[in-house]
C-alpha positions as CSV (number, residue, x, y, z in Angstrom):
1,M,0.1,0.0,-0.3
2,I,2.4,2.7,0.8
3,L,4.6,1.7,-2.4
4,N,2.0,2.6,-3.9
5,G,2.6,5.5,-7.1
6,C,5.7,6.4,-5.2
7,M,7.8,8.2,-7.7
8,D,7.2,10.7,-9.6
9,S,6.9,12.1,-13.2
10,N,10.7,12.7,-13.1
11,G,11.8,9.2,-11.6
12,S,12.0,11.0,-7.8
13,F,10.5,9.1,-5.0
14,G,7.5,10.6,-4.2
15,R,4.8,11.2,-6.4
16,E,3.5,14.7,-7.1
17,G,0.9,15.4,-3.8
18,S,1.3,12.4,-2.2
19,P,2.5,12.4,1.4
20,I,5.8,11.7,0.3
21,W,6.4,14.5,-2.3
22,W,4.8,17.1,0.5
23,N,7.6,16.1,2.9
24,R,10.5,16.3,0.2
25,A,9.3,18.6,-2.1
26,S,11.1,22.6,-2.5
27,S,8.2,25.5,-2.6
28,E,9.6,25.9,-6.1
29,E,8.7,22.7,-7.4
30,I,5.6,22.6,-5.1
31,A,4.5,26.0,-7.0
32,T,6.0,25.0,-10.6
33,Y,3.3,21.7,-10.5
34,F,0.4,23.9,-9.1
35,S,1.2,26.3,-11.6
36,K,1.7,24.0,-14.4
37,K,-1.8,22.0,-13.0
38,C,-3.7,25.8,-13.4
39,A,-2.7,26.7,-16.6
40,T,-4.1,23.4,-18.1
41,F,-7.0,24.8,-16.7
42,G,-7.1,28.1,-18.3
43,F,-5.5,30.6,-15.6
44,E,-2.8,32.9,-17.1
45,Y,0.1,32.8,-15.3
46,G,1.1,36.4,-13.6
47,T,-2.9,37.2,-12.7
48,S,-4.4,37.1,-9.6
49,E,-6.1,33.8,-10.2
50,M,-3.7,31.9,-11.5
51,R,-2.1,32.7,-8.0
52,D,-5.2,32.0,-6.4
53,C,-5.5,28.5,-8.5
54,V,-2.3,27.9,-7.4
55,M,-2.9,27.8,-3.6
56,V,-6.1,26.6,-3.2
57,S,-4.8,23.2,-4.7
58,A,-1.6,23.1,-3.1
59,Q,-4.1,23.5,0.1
60,N,-6.1,21.1,-1.4
61,S,-3.4,18.3,-2.3
62,R,-1.2,19.1,1.2
63,N,-5.1,18.3,3.3
64,R,-5.6,15.1,1.1
65,A,-2.0,14.0,1.6
66,D,-1.8,14.8,5.6
67,K,-5.4,12.6,6.1
68,T,-4.2,10.0,3.7
69,E,-1.0,9.8,6.2
70,D,-3.5,9.9,9.3
71,A,-4.9,7.6,8.4
72,F,-1.7,5.2,7.3
73,I,-0.6,5.9,10.6
74,S,-3.8,4.8,12.0
75,S,-3.9,1.6,10.4
76,L,-0.2,1.2,11.6
77,Q,-0.8,1.5,15.2
78,N,-4.3,-0.5,15.1
79,N,-2.8,-3.4,12.9
80,N,-5.4,-3.3,10.7
81,F,-2.7,-3.6,7.0
């Protein structure tokens, strides 16, 4: 379970958005990743809309990663793996 999808698109450990990725990615890598995602939604670089999209997307992703990590740790503690 923990190794499922463990490589990102560049071959680095921790697929984008995963708990591992959030623990190893630099601020620049995070901003670049979410800027590209928001650009695919039609947001233009350098606009306040892009900034907001990046901020909200990153926050949502971080929250999902934290919940995933918490659930995994809880399952280990309860021996439910």
